[in-house]
Structures are given as C-alpha cells and as structure tokens.
C-alpha positions in Angstrom: 97.4 99.7 136.1 98.9 101.4 133.0 96.7 103.5 130.7 98.4 104.6 127.5 97.0 107.1 125.0 98.4 108.3 121.7 98.7 112.1 122.2 99.2 114.5 125.1 95.7 116.0 124.8 94.0 112.7 125.2 96.3 111.8 128.1 95.1 114.9 129.9 91.5 114.1 129.3 91.8 110.5 130.4 93.9 111.4 133.4 91.3 113.9 134.6 88.6 111.2 134.2 90.7 108.8 136.2 91.4 111.3 138.9 87.6 111.9 139.3 86.5 108.3 139.2 89.2 105.9 140.5 91.8 107.9 142.5 92.1 106.9 146.1 91.2 103.2 145.5 93.1 101.1 148.0 96.1 99.4 146.6 95.8 100.9 143.2 98.9 102.2 141.4 97.5 104.0 138.3 99.8 105.6 135.7 98.2 107.5 132.8 100.6 108.5 130.0 101.3 108.9 126.4 103.2 106.0 124.9 106.1 108.3 124.1 106.5 109.7 127.7 106.2 106.2 129.2 108.9 104.8 126.8 111.2 107.8 127.3 111.0 107.2 131.0 112.7 103.9 130.5 115.2 104.6 127.8 115.9 108.3 128.2 115.8 111.1 125.6 119.4 111.6 124.7 119.8 112.4 121.0 116.0 112.3 120.5 114.7 114.3 117.5 111.1 114.9 116.7 109.3 114.5 113.3 109.9 118.2 112.4 113.6 117.1 111.9 113.2 113.5 110.8 110.6 114.0 108.1 112.8 116.6 106.1 115.7 114.1 106.5 113.7 111.3 105.0 112.3 113.7 102.3 115.8 114.7 101.2 116.5 111.1 100.3 113.3 110.6 98.4 114.1 112.6 95.2 115.1 109.4 93.3 111.8 107.6 94.0 109.0 108.3 91.5 106.4 109.1 94.2 105.2 112.2 96.0 107.7 113.2 98.7 105.0 113.3 101.5 103.9 109.8 100.5 107.4 108.5 100.6 108.0 109.9 104.0 104.8 108.3 105.3 105.7 105.0 103.6 109.1 104.9 105.2 107.7 105.7 108.6 105.2 102.9 108.0 107.8 100.3 107.2 110.1 101.2 110.1 107.2 101.3 112.6 105.7 98.0 111.4 108.8 95.8 111.2 111.5 95.0 113.8 114.7 97.0 113.1 116.5 93.7 112.2 113.7 92.5 109.9 113.0 95.5 107.6 113.5 93.2 104.6 110.1 91.6 105.5 108.5 94.8 104.1 109.3 93.6 100.5 106.9 90.6 100.6 104.3 91.7 103.3 100.7 92.4 102.6 100.6 96.2 102.5 97.3 97.2 103.9 96.0 100.3 105.5 97.9 102.5 103.0 95.3 103.0 100.4 95.2 101.8 96.8 97.0 104.7 95.2 99.8 105.2 94.4 100.6 101.6 93.8 103.8 100.3 95.4 104.9 97.1 93.8 107.9 95.0 95.0 110.5 96.8 92.8 109.4 100.1 94.2 109.5 98.8 97.7 113.0 97.7 97.2 114.0 101.2 96.1 112.2 102.7 99.1 114.1 100.4 101.4 117.5 100.6 99.7 117.5 104.3 98.6 115.6 105.9 101.4 115.0 103.9 104.6 118.5 102.4 105.0 120.3 105.6 104.2 118.1 107.4 106.6 119.0 104.9 109.3 122.7 105.5 108.5 122.1 109.2 108.6 120.7 108.9 112.1 123.6 106.9 113.3 126.1 109.4 111.9 124.2 112.4 113.5 123.7 110.6 116.8 119.9 110.8 116.4 117.2 108.7 117.9 113.7 109.0 116.5 110.4 107.9 118.1 110.6 104.5 116.4 114.0 103.9 118.0 112.5 104.8 121.4 109.8 102.1 120.9 112.3 99.5 119.7 114.6 100.2 122.7 111.7 100.2 125.2 110.9 96.6 124.1 114.4 95.5 125.2 114.6 97.3 128.6 114.8 95.0 131.6 114.6 95.6 135.4 111.3 97.6 135.5 108.2 96.4 137.3 105.6 94.8 135.0 102.0 95.9 134.8 99.0 93.8 135.8 96.4 95.7 133.8 97.1 97.7 130.7 94.6 99.8 128.6 95.6 101.2 125.3 93.3 103.8 123.9 93.1 104.8 120.3 95.2 101.7 119.6 94.6 101.8 115.9 97.2 104.6 115.7 99.9 102.7 117.6 102.7 101.1 115.6 103.7 97.5 115.7 106.9 98.4 117.5 105.0 100.3 120.1 102.7 97.4 120.7 105.8 95.1 121.0 107.2 97.4 123.7 104.0 97.3 125.6 103.8 93.5 125.4 107.4 93.3 126.8 106.3 95.0 130.1 103.2 93.1 131.2 103.2 90.6 134.0 102.9 86.8 133.7 99.2 87.1 134.6 97.9 90.3 133.1 94.9 91.8 131.3 95.7 94.0 128.3 92.9 95.8 126.5 93.2 97.6 123.2 90.4 100.1 122.5 90.3 100.8 118.8 88.4 101.3 115.6 90.5 100.6 112.5 88.2 102.7 110.3 89.4 105.7 112.3 93.1 105.0 111.7 94.7 108.2 110.6 98.4 107.2 110.6 100.0 104.6 108.2 100.4 101.9 110.9 98.6 98.8 109.8 99.9 95.5 111.2 98.5 92.1 112.2 98.3 91.2 115.9 100.4 88.0 115.6 103.3 89.8 114.0 103.3 92.3 116.9 103.5 89.4 119.4 99.9 89.7 120.6 97.5 86.8 120.9 94.0 88.1 121.2 91.9 86.0 123.6 88.6 88.0 123.5 87.3 90.5 121.1 84.2 92.6 121.9 82.4 94.9 119.4 80.9 97.9 121.1 77.7 98.4 119.0 75.8 101.0 121.0 76.6 104.6 120.0 76.4 106.7 123.2 78.2 109.7 121.7 76.2 110.7 118.7 72.7 111.4 117.6 71.3 109.5 114.6 71.7 112.6 112.5 75.4 113.0 113.3 76.1 109.3 112.8 74.4 109.4 109.4 76.4 112.4 108.4 79.7 110.8 109.5 78.9 107.6 107.6 78.7 109.5 104.4 82.2 110.8 104.8 83.7 107.3 104.8 81.3 105.2 102.7 83.4 103.1 100.4 86.6 103.1 102.4 88.2 99.6 102.9 86.8 98.2 106.1 89.7 96.5 107.8 89.5 93.6 110.4 88.9 95.7 113.5 86.9 98.6 111.9 83.3 99.5 111.6 81.3 102.2 109.8 79.1 104.5 111.8 75.7 102.9 112.4 73.0 105.5 112.9 70.6 102.7 113.9 72.9 102.1 117.0 72.1 105.6 118.3 69.1 106.1 120.5 68.9 109.9 120.4 67.8 112.4 117.8 69.2 115.9 117.4 69.7 118.7 114.9 71.3 118.1 111.6 75.0 119.0 111.3 75.5 122.4 109.6 77.9 122.9 106.6 79.0 126.5 106.3 80.8 127.7 103.1 82.6 130.9 102.4 85.8 132.6 103.2 87.6 131.8 106.4 86.8 135.1 108.0 83.1 134.7 107.3 83.2 131.2 108.8 84.8 132.6 112.0 82.2 135.4 112.1 79.4 132.8 111.7 80.8 130.6 114.5 81.3 133.4 117.0 77.7 134.7 116.3 76.4 131.2 117.1 78.5 131.1 120.2 76.8 134.3 121.4 73.2 133.5 120.4 72.7 129.7 120.7 75.3 128.2 123.1 75.3 128.4 126.9 79.0 128.7 127.8 78.2 128.3 131.5 77.2 124.6 131.0 78.4 123.6 127.5 81.8 122.9 126.0 82.9 124.1 122.6 85.9 123.1 120.4 87.3 125.0 117.4 89.3 122.6 115.3 91.6 123.3 112.4 93.9 121.0 110.3 96.9 123.1 111.2 97.9 124.9 114.4 100.0 128.0 115.2 99.1 131.1 113.2 96.1 129.5 111.6 94.2 130.2 114.9 95.3 133.9 115.1 92.2 135.4 113.5 89.9 133.3 115.6 91.8 134.2 118.8 91.4 137.9 118.0 87.7 137.6 117.4 87.1 135.6 120.6 89.2 138.2 122.6 87.2 141.0 121.0 83.9 139.4 122.1 85.3 138.7 125.6 85.0 134.9 125.2 87.6 133.1 127.3 89.4 130.2 125.5 92.2 127.8 126.1 94.6 125.9 123.7 94.5 122.1 123.9 97.0 121.3 121.1 99.7 119.1 122.6 98.6 120.0 126.1 99.7 117.3 128.6 97.2 118.3 131.3 93.5 118.9 131.1 92.6 122.6 131.6 91.1 123.3 135.0 90.2 127.0 134.4 86.8 128.5 133.7 87.2 128.5 129.9 84.4 126.6 128.0 86.0 127.2 124.5 89.0 125.2 123.4 91.2 125.6 120.3 92.8 122.5 119.0 94.3 120.9 115.8 92.2 118.0 114.4 95.0 115.6 115.1 95.2 116.5 118.8 91.4 116.3 119.2 91.4 112.5 118.7 89.3 110.8 121.3 88.0 114.0 123.0 84.3 115.0 123.3 82.6 118.4 123.3 79.0 119.6 123.2 79.7 121.7 120.1 82.4 121.4 117.5 83.3 123.9 114.8 85.8 122.8 112.1 86.8 125.8 110.1 88.8 126.3 107.0 88.6 122.8 105.5 89.9 123.4 102.0 92.5 122.1 99.5 95.2 124.5 100.8 95.3 122.9 104.3 94.2 119.4 103.3 96.1 118.6 100.1 95.6 115.1 98.6 95.7 113.2 95.3 92.7 112.8 93.0 92.8 109.1 92.4 90.3 106.6 93.9 91.9 105.0 97.0 94.5 107.8 97.3 96.3 107.2 100.6 96.2 110.8 101.8 92.6 111.3 100.9 91.6 108.2 102.7 93.5 109.3 105.7 91.7 112.7 105.7 88.3 111.0 105.5 89.2 108.7 108.4 90.3 111.7 110.4 87.1 113.6 109.8 85.2 110.4 110.9 87.3 110.3 114.0 86.1 113.8 114.9 82.5 113.6 113.9 81.6 109.9 114.4 
C-alpha cells in the first residue's frame, strides 16, 4: 500500500495515524511518503533545484510579458505541470480552468508565455544541468523495474499536478485500487487538469457529505470566505447543514500584530487546557515572522514545536505548534490562531476573479473548513 501526501507535515501526520492504526497487520507493506520523496527515490536528486531557485529563474524571463511577474511564474509552472514535456503546445488551445478570471490570458498571450518564458526556462535548465520538481515527476513516470503497488491513496489530490498523477498511474499493478481524496474548492496551487488527460479513468466517485470536523458555526464562517468562487467538477462549498455539532462562533481579532499575539497568548493561559488540547499558530509566511510569537511563548513558559516542512510528527510533550498556512494543509487541531493576515503578507489584485485572491480564499477555506 502506498499513501502519498502533498507536503512533509501532512506526511508526518498521516504516518503517525498509520503507525497507530494499521502497523503490524500481517502481510502489509505500507509506505507513507510525500510525492516528491517517493519520486526522488526512483530517479535520484542529482541536479535537483527547489522553487527558491527556479521561480527567480522564470521571473527573470517574464519582463517582456505584460502580466505581473508572480502571476507569470505561477502560469508557467501551471502549464509545465499540466502538460507532458513533449506536448507543451497543447497549452495554447486547452481550456484554462482553475486559474481565476483575471488577468485574462488569451491565445496570443499564451504563445508569448510559451515562447518567451517557458521554453527559454527549459533551455536554461538544460544549460545549468538543473532538474526541477516537474522534471522529477516526468522522469518518475518513465522509470521501469520497480515493484508496482496494489493499493494507492493520494491525499489532498487537488494540489497534485497532472504530471505527478501520470507518474503515480505508471506504478500501479494490473489489478489495483487507487483512491484520490480531494476537494477542488480547496485547490491552492495552479494545477487544474482533467482526469482523462492525466491517464486516469474514474470508476467510482463518492461525495463525502457528512462534516465530522467542524461545528455548524465554523462551517458557516468558512462558507462566507469562498462564496462566489467557481465551483469546479470535484469541489463543494462548506455545508453547515452537514454538521451535527454546535460550538462557539469563530473570533476575528483586529489590531497590530503584537496585540494579536498578546491576545492569543492570554487566551492560551485562561481558556485552553494544554494538557489535553492541541493548538496551532498559523502565518502566511515562516521564518522570522514567528520570532515575536516564539519570544512571547518562551516568556510564558509555554512549550512549542515547529511543524513547517517537518517530515515526522512530533512525539514530544508540546501541545502548541507553529506552522505556515501552506504546511498546515490537511492537519487538525483543537484551537487554531491565524495571526497577521494583512495586505503585506497576502498581496493580491483587486479585480473580481483575480487568480491570487481566489487562491488565498481557497487556502483560508482549507484551514477553516
């Protein structure tokens, strides 16, 4: 059995659940991994560069295209992840969904993105001896000689690219069960594709309607964040009628970041039982953005751990976790604080259907709903 997740943090969480629930089952070979680690295990990591290097390389080629640079970078990553490396021209005529309505990208602009940015970036990689994560996915689909899998489960599948799905499909047995667990409304990366183009023929589709995670109040709050977003084929809006529990209303705290931290720490001390309840502090950015919070938690003697990009689930006594909002996808906590949500750390366009704004709304839904 192969269980694939999108990021390391979720891998650690799922791996710990599997260890508790199914380890020791006779005859079971269970492998829980991120897609990236699984694929690298087959094709190696020689020349591999991460997005901290590839995104500036793409951005340096984007100056001639009349679009925001960050949007161009996402668009190029989208086209290279959706189409087979030998079929990038298909981008010109494909239905371009999952990328918002603004800015508009007509065929002439797509041609410039392909000719002036994507293809020169590929040439740049070859000259530098680079391999990016899309190369890893494409290569993994071609590898032979590895045992195939009987059962595959892909969690948070809405954020896998078509090339990643093609790689997974290339390594299943003749008789297999593959399950994609997903909600397209919560897609936060520009990775729309259709199942047939990724080589997948869906046999059964089940809609999970019961909401076991949220109270009615939380589900209603989450729905308001994404009302009006395009509802794609495999997506669904939060349904507060599907919840069978009531609870307190979510709290919105406004003010300077330091005041928000002070408010959250005070609530930790007065209202939350850290011996039996879990707490997550989430922020759009990592690194130094957590420094003030770390200082305040240390001052109060509150133990904490950092989950961002962690490959193993913490086994220590800490009940408080610090994590970026991207790394928190798929995780669950009793209490969640999202601090510092402002234009500085979540920049986006102002037009209706702006791709970046839509992505941010979906990300917040992912965390709340």
